[in-house]
DSSP file (Angstrom, degrees, kcal/mol; ACC not computed):
  #  RESIDUE AA STRUCTURE BP1 BP2  ACC     N-H-->O    O-->H-N    N-H-->O    O-->H-N    TCO  KAPPA ALPHA  PHI   PSI    X-CA   Y-CA   Z-CA
    1    1 A M              0   0    0      0, 0.0     3,-0.3     0, 0.0    85,-0.2   0.000 360.0 360.0 360.0 136.8    0.0    0.0    0.0
    2    2 A R        +     0   0    0     83,-2.3     2,-1.3     1,-0.2     3,-0.2   0.823 360.0  63.4 -73.0 -33.0    1.2    3.4   -1.0
    3    3 A Y    >   +     0   0    0     82,-0.7     3,-1.5     1,-0.2    -1,-0.2  -0.459  56.4 151.7 -96.5  62.7   -0.4    5.2    2.0
    4    4 A T  T 3   +     0   0    0     -2,-1.3     4,-0.3    -3,-0.3     3,-0.3   0.617  64.0  68.2 -69.7 -11.9    1.5    3.6    4.8
    5    5 A W  T 3> S+     0   0    0     -3,-0.2     4,-2.7     1,-0.2    -1,-0.3   0.540  71.4  95.4 -83.1  -8.8    1.2    6.7    7.0
    6    6 A I  H <> S+     0   0    0     -3,-1.5     4,-3.0     1,-0.2     5,-0.3   0.897  81.5  49.3 -55.5 -50.0   -2.6    6.3    7.4
    7    7 A D  H  > S+     0   0    0     -3,-0.3     4,-2.4     1,-0.2    -1,-0.2   0.946 115.8  41.9 -57.9 -52.6   -2.6    4.5   10.8
    8    8 A D  H  > S+     0   0    0     -4,-0.3     4,-0.9     1,-0.2    -1,-0.2   0.908 115.6  51.6 -60.7 -42.4   -0.2    6.9   12.5
    9    9 A Y  H >< S+     0   0    0     -4,-2.7     3,-0.6     1,-0.2     4,-0.3   0.948 114.1  40.8 -61.7 -50.8   -1.9    9.9   11.0
   10   10 A L  H >< S+     0   0    0     -4,-3.0     3,-1.7     1,-0.2     6,-0.2   0.898 112.0  54.0 -69.1 -39.9   -5.5    9.0   12.0
   11   11 A L  H 3< S+     0   0    0     -4,-2.4    -1,-0.2    -5,-0.3    -2,-0.2   0.653  98.7  65.6 -71.4 -12.2   -4.5    7.7   15.5
   12   12 A S  T << S+     0   0    0     -4,-0.9   115,-2.1    -3,-0.6    -1,-0.3   0.575  84.9  93.9 -80.5  -8.6   -2.8   11.1   16.2
   13   13 A K  S X  S-     0   0    0     -3,-1.7     3,-1.7    -4,-0.3   113,-0.1  -0.638  90.7 -97.1 -87.3 141.1   -6.2   12.8   16.0
   14   14 A P  T 3  S+     0   0    0      0, 0.0   104,-0.1     0, 0.0     3,-0.1  -0.286 103.7   7.6 -58.3 132.6   -8.2   13.4   19.2
   15   15 A G  T 3  S+     0   0    0      1,-0.2    17,-1.0   103,-0.2     2,-0.4   0.436  91.1 137.3  82.2   0.4  -10.8   10.8   19.9
   16   16 A V  E <   +A   31   0A   0     -3,-1.7     2,-0.3    -6,-0.2    -1,-0.2  -0.662  23.2 170.2 -87.7 133.4   -9.9    8.4   17.1
   17   17 A T  E     -A   30   0A   0     13,-2.2    13,-2.9    -2,-0.4     2,-0.3  -0.845  15.1-150.8-128.2 168.2   -9.8    4.7   17.9
   18   18 A K  E     +A   29   0A   0     -2,-0.3     2,-0.3    11,-0.2    11,-0.2  -0.976  15.0 169.5-139.7 156.6   -9.4    1.7   15.6
   19   19 A D  E     -A   28   0A   0      9,-1.8     9,-2.6    -2,-0.3     2,-0.6  -0.936  35.1-108.2-150.5 173.8  -10.5   -1.9   15.7
   20   20 A L  E     -A   27   0A   0     -2,-0.3     2,-1.2     7,-0.2     7,-0.2  -0.951  17.7-151.9-111.0 117.7  -10.6   -4.9   13.3
   21   21 A Q  E >>> -A   26   0A   0      5,-3.0     4,-2.1    -2,-0.6     5,-1.5  -0.754  15.6-168.3 -84.7  95.6  -14.0   -5.9   12.1
   22   22 A K  T 345S+     0   0    0     -2,-1.2    -1,-0.2     1,-0.3     5,-0.0   0.842  78.3  59.4 -60.8 -38.5  -13.1   -9.6   11.6
   23   23 A D  T 345S+     0   0    0      1,-0.2    -1,-0.3    -3,-0.1    -2,-0.1   0.856 121.3  26.7 -60.6 -33.8  -16.3  -10.5    9.6
   24   24 A W  T <45S-     0   0    0     -3,-0.9    -1,-0.2     2,-0.1    -2,-0.2   0.610 102.0-128.4 -99.7 -16.3  -15.4   -8.0    7.0
   25   25 A N  T  <5 +     0   0    0     -4,-2.1    16,-2.4     1,-0.2     2,-0.4   0.935  59.9 144.2  59.8  49.7  -11.6   -8.0    7.5
   26   26 A W  E   < -AB  21  40A   0     -5,-1.5    -5,-3.0    14,-0.2     2,-0.8  -0.950  52.8-139.0-118.1 136.9  -11.6   -4.2    7.8
   27   27 A I  E     -AB  20  39A   0     12,-2.5    12,-2.5    -2,-0.4     2,-0.4  -0.881  33.2-157.3 -88.5 113.5   -9.5   -2.0   10.0
   28   28 A R  E     -AB  19  38A   0     -9,-2.6    -9,-1.8    -2,-0.8     2,-0.5  -0.782  12.3-155.7-101.9 136.9  -12.0    0.5   11.1
   29   29 A Y  E     -AB  18  37A   0      8,-3.1     7,-2.7    -2,-0.4     8,-1.5  -0.941  22.1-173.9-108.9 129.6  -11.2    4.0   12.4
   30   30 A K  E     -AB  17  35A   0    -13,-2.9   -13,-2.2    -2,-0.5     2,-0.4  -0.879  27.5-156.0-127.2 153.3  -13.9    5.5   14.6
   31   31 A I  E >  S-AB  16  34A   0      3,-2.5     3,-1.8    -2,-0.3     2,-0.4  -0.998  86.2 -24.7-122.5 124.7  -14.7    8.8   16.3
   32   32 A G  T 3  S-     0   0    0    -17,-1.0   -15,-0.1    -2,-0.4    -2,-0.1  -0.616 128.1 -39.3  66.2-131.1  -16.9    8.1   19.3
   33   33 A D  T 3  S+     0   0    0     -2,-0.4     2,-0.4    -3,-0.1    -1,-0.2   0.185 119.1  97.1-109.3  16.9  -18.6    4.8   18.3
   34   34 A K  E <  S-B   31   0A   0     -3,-1.8    -3,-2.5    71,-0.0     2,-0.2  -0.898  71.3-125.5-113.7 134.6  -19.0    5.7   14.6
   35   35 A M  E     +B   30   0A   0     -2,-0.4    -5,-0.3    -5,-0.2     3,-0.1  -0.517  30.1 168.0 -73.4 137.6  -16.8    4.7   11.8
   36   36 A F  E     +     0   0A   0     -7,-2.7    17,-1.2     1,-0.4     2,-0.3   0.487  68.3  12.5-122.0 -14.4  -15.4    7.4    9.6
   37   37 A A  E     -BC  29  52A   0     -8,-1.5    -8,-3.1    15,-0.2    -1,-0.4  -0.987  59.6-171.7-157.3 157.2  -12.8    5.5    7.6
   38   38 A A  E     -BC  28  51A   0     13,-2.2    13,-3.0    -2,-0.3     2,-0.7  -0.991  21.9-141.4-151.9 146.2  -11.7    1.9    7.0
   39   39 A V  E     -BC  27  50A   0    -12,-2.5   -12,-2.5    -2,-0.3     2,-0.5  -0.950  28.9-147.1-105.1 112.6   -8.8    0.1    5.4
   40   40 A C  E     -BC  26  49A   0      9,-2.9     8,-3.1    -2,-0.7     9,-1.2  -0.690  12.7-154.7 -86.5 123.5  -10.5   -2.9    3.6
   41   41 A L  E     - C   0  47A   0    -16,-2.4     3,-0.1    -2,-0.5     2,-0.1  -0.779   9.7-169.7-103.4 141.8   -8.2   -5.9    3.6
   42   42 A G    >   -     0   0    0      4,-2.7     3,-1.7    -2,-0.4    -1,-0.1  -0.129  50.5 -32.3-104.2-156.0   -8.4   -8.7    1.1
   43   43 A E  G >  S+     0   0    0      1,-0.3     3,-1.2     2,-0.2    -1,-0.3  -0.322 133.8  23.8 -60.2 148.9   -6.8  -12.1    0.9
   44   44 A N  G 3  S-     0   0    0      1,-0.2    -1,-0.3    -3,-0.1    -2,-0.0   0.630 125.3 -87.7  65.0  14.5   -3.3  -12.2    2.5
   45   45 A D  G <  S+     0   0    0     -3,-1.7    -1,-0.2     1,-0.2    -2,-0.2   0.795  82.7 151.5  56.2  31.8   -4.5   -9.1    4.5
   46   46 A E    <   -     0   0    0     -3,-1.2    -4,-2.7    -4,-0.1    -1,-0.2  -0.792  51.4-108.7 -91.8 134.5   -3.4   -6.7    1.8
   47   47 A P  E     +C   41   0A   0      0, 0.0    -6,-0.2     0, 0.0     3,-0.1  -0.357  39.6 169.2 -61.3 135.2   -5.3   -3.4    1.6
   48   48 A Y  E     +     0   0A   0     -8,-3.1     2,-0.3     1,-0.4    -7,-0.2   0.525  65.7  15.0-122.1 -13.9   -7.6   -3.2   -1.5
   49   49 A Y  E     -C   40   0A   0     -9,-1.2    -9,-2.9    35,-0.2     2,-0.5  -0.980  52.6-149.8-153.9 150.2   -9.6   -0.1   -0.6
   50   50 A I  E     -CD  39  83A   0     33,-2.1    33,-2.9    -2,-0.3     2,-0.4  -0.989  28.8-161.5-113.5 117.4   -9.5    2.9    1.8
   51   51 A T  E     +CD  38  82A   0    -13,-3.0   -13,-2.2    -2,-0.5     2,-0.3  -0.851  16.9 161.8-109.6 136.0  -13.1    3.9    2.5
   52   52 A L  E     -CD  37  81A   0     29,-2.8    29,-2.9    -2,-0.4     2,-0.4  -0.968  34.8-110.3-149.1 161.5  -14.2    7.2    3.9
   53   53 A K  E     + D   0  80A   0    -17,-1.2     2,-0.3    -2,-0.3    27,-0.2  -0.764  37.3 166.4 -99.5 137.9  -17.3    9.4    4.2
   54   54 A L        -     0   0    0     25,-2.7    43,-0.0    -2,-0.4    47,-0.0  -0.941  47.0 -83.2-140.8 162.9  -17.7   12.7    2.4
   55   55 A E     >  -     0   0    0     -2,-0.3     4,-2.5     1,-0.1     3,-0.3  -0.474  50.7-116.1 -60.5 140.7  -20.5   15.1    1.5
   56   56 A P  H  > S+     0   0    0      0, 0.0     4,-2.5     0, 0.0     5,-0.2   0.866 111.4  49.7 -53.2 -44.5  -22.2   13.7   -1.6
   57   57 A D  H  > S+     0   0    0      1,-0.2     4,-2.3     2,-0.2     5,-0.2   0.901 112.5  47.2 -64.4 -39.9  -21.3   16.6   -3.9
   58   58 A E  H  > S+     0   0    0     -3,-0.3     4,-2.7     2,-0.2     5,-0.2   0.926 112.1  50.0 -68.0 -43.0  -17.6   16.4   -3.0
   59   59 A G  H  X S+     0   0    0     -4,-2.5     4,-2.1     1,-0.2    -2,-0.2   0.931 111.8  48.3 -58.8 -45.9  -17.5   12.7   -3.4
   60   60 A H  H  X S+     0   0    0     -4,-2.5     4,-1.3    -5,-0.2    -1,-0.2   0.921 112.0  49.5 -60.9 -45.2  -19.1   12.8   -6.8
   61   61 A F  H  X S+     0   0    0     -4,-2.3     4,-1.2     1,-0.2     3,-0.5   0.928 111.3  48.5 -60.1 -46.2  -16.8   15.6   -7.9
   62   62 A L  H  X S+     0   0    0     -4,-2.7     4,-2.4     1,-0.2    -1,-0.2   0.855 105.8  57.0 -66.7 -34.2  -13.7   13.7   -6.8
   63   63 A R  H  < S+     0   0    0     -4,-2.1    -1,-0.2     1,-0.2    -2,-0.2   0.812 107.1  50.8 -65.4 -27.9  -14.8   10.5   -8.5
   64   64 A Q  H  < S+     0   0    0     -4,-1.3    -1,-0.2    -3,-0.5    -2,-0.2   0.788 114.7  43.5 -76.0 -27.5  -14.9   12.5  -11.7
   65   65 A Q  H  < S+     0   0    0     -4,-1.2     2,-0.5     1,-0.2    -2,-0.2   0.788 117.5  39.2 -88.0 -31.0  -11.4   13.8  -11.1
   66   66 A Y    ><  -     0   0    0     -4,-2.4     3,-1.6     3,-0.1    -1,-0.2  -0.975  56.6-158.4-130.0 121.0   -9.6   10.6  -10.0
   67   67 A E  T 3  S+     0   0    0     -2,-0.5    -1,-0.1     1,-0.3    -4,-0.1   0.680  95.7  65.8 -68.8 -14.8  -10.2    7.1  -11.4
   68   68 A D  T 3  S+     0   0    0     15,-0.1    16,-2.4    16,-0.1     2,-0.5   0.407  88.4  76.3 -87.6   2.1   -8.7    5.8   -8.1
   69   69 A I  E <   +E   83   0A   0     -3,-1.6    14,-0.2    14,-0.2    -3,-0.1  -0.969  64.0 166.2-113.6 121.1  -11.7    7.2   -6.2
   70   70 A V  E     -E   82   0A   0     12,-3.0    12,-3.1    -2,-0.5     3,-0.2  -0.810  45.4 -70.3-127.9 165.1  -14.8    5.1   -6.6
   71   71 A P  E    S-E   81   0A   0      0, 0.0    10,-0.3     0, 0.0     6,-0.1  -0.254  77.6 -71.6 -55.4 148.8  -18.2    4.8   -4.9
   72   72 A G    >   -     0   0    0      8,-2.7     3,-1.4     4,-0.3     2,-0.4  -0.126  48.9-120.0 -51.9 126.8  -17.9    3.3   -1.4
   73   73 A F  T 3  S-     0   0    0      1,-0.3    -1,-0.1    -3,-0.2     3,-0.1  -0.562  93.1 -12.5 -70.4 121.5  -17.1   -0.4   -1.4
   74   74 A Y  T 3  S+     0   0    0     -2,-0.4    -1,-0.3     1,-0.2     2,-0.3   0.727 123.9  97.5  57.4  25.4  -19.9   -2.3    0.4
   75   75 A M  S <  S-     0   0    0     -3,-1.4     2,-0.3     5,-0.1    -1,-0.2  -0.792  92.9 -64.3-132.2 173.5  -21.2    1.1    1.7
   76   76 A N     >  -     0   0    0     -2,-0.3     4,-2.2     1,-0.2    -4,-0.3  -0.486  46.0-146.1 -59.8 120.6  -23.8    3.7    0.8
   77   77 A K  T  4 S+     0   0    0     -2,-0.3    -1,-0.2     1,-0.2    -5,-0.1   0.591  91.6  55.5 -73.0 -11.2  -22.6    4.9   -2.6
   78   78 A I  T  4 S+     0   0    0     -7,-0.1    -1,-0.2     1,-0.1   -19,-0.2   0.878 120.5  23.9 -86.4 -41.7  -23.8    8.5   -2.0
   79   79 A H  T  4 S+     0   0    0     -3,-0.2   -25,-2.7   -20,-0.1     2,-0.4   0.669 114.6  65.9-100.1 -20.3  -22.0    9.2    1.2
   80   80 A W  E  <  -D   53   0A   0     -4,-2.2    -8,-2.7   -27,-0.2     2,-0.3  -0.842  56.0-173.9-113.8 144.6  -19.1    6.8    1.1
   81   81 A N  E     -DE  52  71A   0    -29,-2.9   -29,-2.8    -2,-0.4     2,-0.4  -0.957  11.8-146.7-133.1 148.5  -16.1    6.7   -1.2
   82   82 A S  E     -DE  51  70A   0    -12,-3.1   -12,-3.0    -2,-0.3     2,-0.4  -0.953   6.4-156.1-120.9 140.2  -13.3    4.2   -1.6
   83   83 A V  E     -DE  50  69A   0    -33,-2.9   -33,-2.1    -2,-0.4   -14,-0.2  -0.938  24.8-118.6-114.5 131.8   -9.7    5.0   -2.7
   84   84 A K    >   -     0   0    0    -16,-2.4     3,-1.6    -2,-0.4     5,-0.3  -0.545  21.8-137.3 -69.9 130.5   -7.5    2.5   -4.3
   85   85 A P  T 3  S+     0   0    0      0, 0.0   -83,-2.3     0, 0.0   -82,-0.7   0.624 100.4  41.0 -71.6 -12.7   -4.5    2.0   -1.9
   86   86 A D  T 3  S+     0   0    0    -85,-0.2    -2,-0.1   -84,-0.1   -38,-0.0   0.080  96.9 112.5-116.9  23.0   -1.9    1.9   -4.7
   87   87 A G  S <  S-     0   0    0     -3,-1.6    -4,-0.0   -19,-0.1   -85,-0.0   0.131  78.5-100.8 -85.2-161.7   -3.4    4.7   -6.8
   88   88 A V        +     0   0    0      2,-0.1     3,-0.1     3,-0.0    -1,-0.0   0.237  67.1 131.5-111.4  11.1   -2.4    8.2   -7.7
   89   89 A V        -     0   0    0     -5,-0.3     5,-0.1     1,-0.1    -2,-0.0  -0.527  66.7-111.1 -65.2 123.8   -4.4   10.3   -5.2
   90   90 A P     >  -     0   0    0      0, 0.0     4,-2.4     0, 0.0     3,-0.2  -0.224  16.9-123.2 -59.1 144.6   -1.9   12.7   -3.7
   91   91 A D  H  > S+     0   0    0      1,-0.2     4,-2.8     2,-0.2     5,-0.2   0.902 111.2  53.2 -54.0 -45.4   -1.1   12.2    0.0
   92   92 A D  H  > S+     0   0    0      1,-0.2     4,-2.1     2,-0.2    -1,-0.2   0.880 109.4  48.7 -61.9 -37.9   -2.1   15.7    0.9
   93   93 A L  H  > S+     0   0    0     -3,-0.2     4,-2.5     2,-0.2    -1,-0.2   0.927 111.4  48.9 -67.5 -44.1   -5.5   15.2   -0.7
   94   94 A L  H  X S+     0   0    0     -4,-2.4     4,-2.6     2,-0.2    -2,-0.2   0.901 110.5  51.2 -63.5 -39.6   -6.1   11.9    1.0
   95   95 A K  H  X S+     0   0    0     -4,-2.8     4,-2.4     2,-0.2    -1,-0.2   0.925 110.6  49.5 -60.0 -44.2   -5.1   13.4    4.4
   96   96 A D  H  X S+     0   0    0     -4,-2.1     4,-2.4    -5,-0.2    -2,-0.2   0.907 111.6  48.5 -61.0 -42.7   -7.6   16.3    3.7
   97   97 A L  H  X S+     0   0    0     -4,-2.5     4,-2.4     2,-0.2    -2,-0.2   0.891 110.5  50.4 -66.8 -39.6  -10.4   13.8    2.8
   98   98 A L  H  X S+     0   0    0     -4,-2.6     4,-2.3     2,-0.2    -1,-0.2   0.900 111.4  49.2 -64.7 -39.7   -9.7   11.7    5.9
   99   99 A D  H  X S+     0   0    0     -4,-2.4     4,-2.5     2,-0.2    -2,-0.2   0.919 111.1  49.4 -63.8 -43.3   -9.9   14.8    8.1
  100  100 A K  H  X S+     0   0    0     -4,-2.4     4,-2.6     1,-0.2    -2,-0.2   0.906 110.5  50.7 -62.5 -41.0  -13.1   15.9    6.4
  101  101 A S  H  X S+     0   0    0     -4,-2.4     4,-2.2     2,-0.2     5,-0.2   0.931 110.9  48.3 -62.2 -45.7  -14.6   12.4    7.0
  102  102 A R  H  X S+     0   0    0     -4,-2.3     4,-2.7     1,-0.2    -2,-0.2   0.927 114.5  45.6 -60.9 -45.8  -13.6   12.5   10.7
  103  103 A L  H  X S+     0   0    0     -4,-2.5     4,-2.3     2,-0.2    -1,-0.2   0.865 110.2  54.5 -67.7 -36.2  -15.1   16.0   11.1
  104  104 A L  H  < S+     0   0    0     -4,-2.6     4,-0.4    -5,-0.2    -1,-0.2   0.926 113.6  40.9 -62.6 -45.4  -18.3   15.0    9.3
  105  105 A V  H >< S+     0   0    0     -4,-2.2     3,-1.4     1,-0.2     4,-0.3   0.901 113.3  53.8 -71.1 -40.9  -18.9   12.0   11.5
  106  106 A L  H >< S+     0   0    0     -4,-2.7     3,-1.7     1,-0.3    -2,-0.2   0.900 103.3  58.7 -58.0 -39.7  -17.9   14.0   14.6
  107  107 A G  T 3< S+     0   0    0     -4,-2.3    -1,-0.3     1,-0.3    -2,-0.2   0.632  90.9  70.2 -66.1 -14.0  -20.4   16.6   13.6
  108  108 A S  T <  S+     0   0    0     -3,-1.4    -1,-0.3    -4,-0.4     2,-0.2   0.616  88.4  79.8 -79.5 -11.4  -23.2   14.0   13.8
  109  109 A F  S <  S-     0   0    0     -3,-1.7   -77,-0.0    -4,-0.3    -3,-0.0  -0.533  95.4 -94.9 -88.2 160.2  -22.9   13.9   17.6
  110  110 A S     >  -     0   0    0     -2,-0.2     4,-2.7     1,-0.1     5,-0.2  -0.296  38.9-108.7 -64.2 160.3  -24.4   16.5   19.9
  111  111 A R  H  > S+     0   0    0      1,-0.2     4,-2.3     2,-0.2     5,-0.2   0.883 121.1  53.8 -61.0 -37.5  -22.0   19.3   21.0
  112  112 A K  H  > S+     0   0    0      1,-0.2     4,-2.1     2,-0.2    -1,-0.2   0.937 110.8  44.9 -61.4 -46.8  -21.8   17.8   24.4
  113  113 A K  H  > S+     0   0    0      2,-0.2     4,-2.7     1,-0.2    -2,-0.2   0.887 110.3  55.2 -66.9 -38.7  -20.8   14.4   23.1
  114  114 A Q  H  X S+     0   0    0     -4,-2.7     4,-2.6     1,-0.2     5,-0.2   0.932 108.8  48.3 -57.0 -46.2  -18.3   16.0   20.7
  115  115 A K  H  X S+     0   0    0     -4,-2.3     4,-2.6     1,-0.2     5,-0.2   0.914 111.5  49.7 -62.6 -43.6  -16.7   17.8   23.6
  116  116 A E  H  X S+     0   0    0     -4,-2.1     4,-2.4     2,-0.2    -2,-0.2   0.922 111.9  48.6 -60.7 -45.0  -16.5   14.5   25.6
  117  117 A I  H  X S+     0   0    0     -4,-2.7     4,-2.1     1,-0.2    -2,-0.2   0.938 114.9  43.9 -61.1 -48.4  -15.0   12.6   22.7
  118  118 A L  H  X S+     0   0    0     -4,-2.6     4,-2.1     2,-0.2    -2,-0.2   0.888 113.8  49.7 -68.1 -39.8  -12.3   15.3   22.0
  119  119 A E  H  X S+     0   0    0     -4,-2.6     4,-1.9    -5,-0.2    -1,-0.2   0.908 110.9  49.8 -66.2 -40.9  -11.5   15.7   25.7
  120  120 A A  H  X S+     0   0    0     -4,-2.4     4,-1.2    -5,-0.2    -2,-0.2   0.892 110.5  51.6 -63.0 -39.1  -11.1   12.0   26.2
  121  121 A G  H  <>S+     0   0    0     -4,-2.1     5,-2.1     1,-0.2    -2,-0.2   0.882 108.2  50.4 -64.9 -38.5   -8.9   11.9   23.1
  122  122 A E  H ><5S+     0   0    0     -4,-2.1     3,-1.3     1,-0.2    -1,-0.2   0.871 107.8  53.3 -67.6 -36.0   -6.6   14.6   24.4
  123  123 A Q  H 3<5S+     0   0    0     -4,-1.9    -1,-0.2     1,-0.3    -2,-0.2   0.792 105.1  56.1 -68.1 -26.9   -6.3   12.8   27.8
  124  124 A N  T 3<5S-     0   0    0     -4,-1.2    -1,-0.3    -5,-0.2    -2,-0.2   0.346 126.9 -97.7 -89.5   8.2   -5.2    9.7   25.9
  125  125 A G  T < 5S+     0   0    0     -3,-1.3    -3,-0.2     1,-0.3     2,-0.1   0.395  78.6 132.9  99.5  -3.3   -2.3   11.6   24.2
  126  126 A A      <       0   0    0     -5,-2.1    -1,-0.3     1,-0.1  -113,-0.2  -0.461 360.0 360.0 -78.2 156.9   -3.8   12.5   20.8
  127  127 A K              0   0    0   -115,-2.1  -114,-0.2    -2,-0.1    -1,-0.1   0.408 360.0 360.0 -99.8 360.0   -3.4   16.1   19.6
């Protein structure tokens, strides 16, 4: 996988946790109890998609710009997008998309819950 920095990058964000969804063989990144990104693993545990949530218009636009961004694999095709892990999407763009996905999902919580999530993340050493 070209984007070997994803795990360190995401886990450095306040409130982010990860787990392995064994049934799907996905490494899921969550904020609170909601997934905002996943590295989908295939046979031999090699990544075959990086899936993240975006506003529908932005996701549609990016799919038109990059052949390596496709509708979300096994997800709602309007809100979720998948990036090929060996593609040509620039690192800075993927970091921006992962940040947007995290903030989009964080925004779905009440303000009180957002504050709790972020404060707990800061206490656990994330920035």
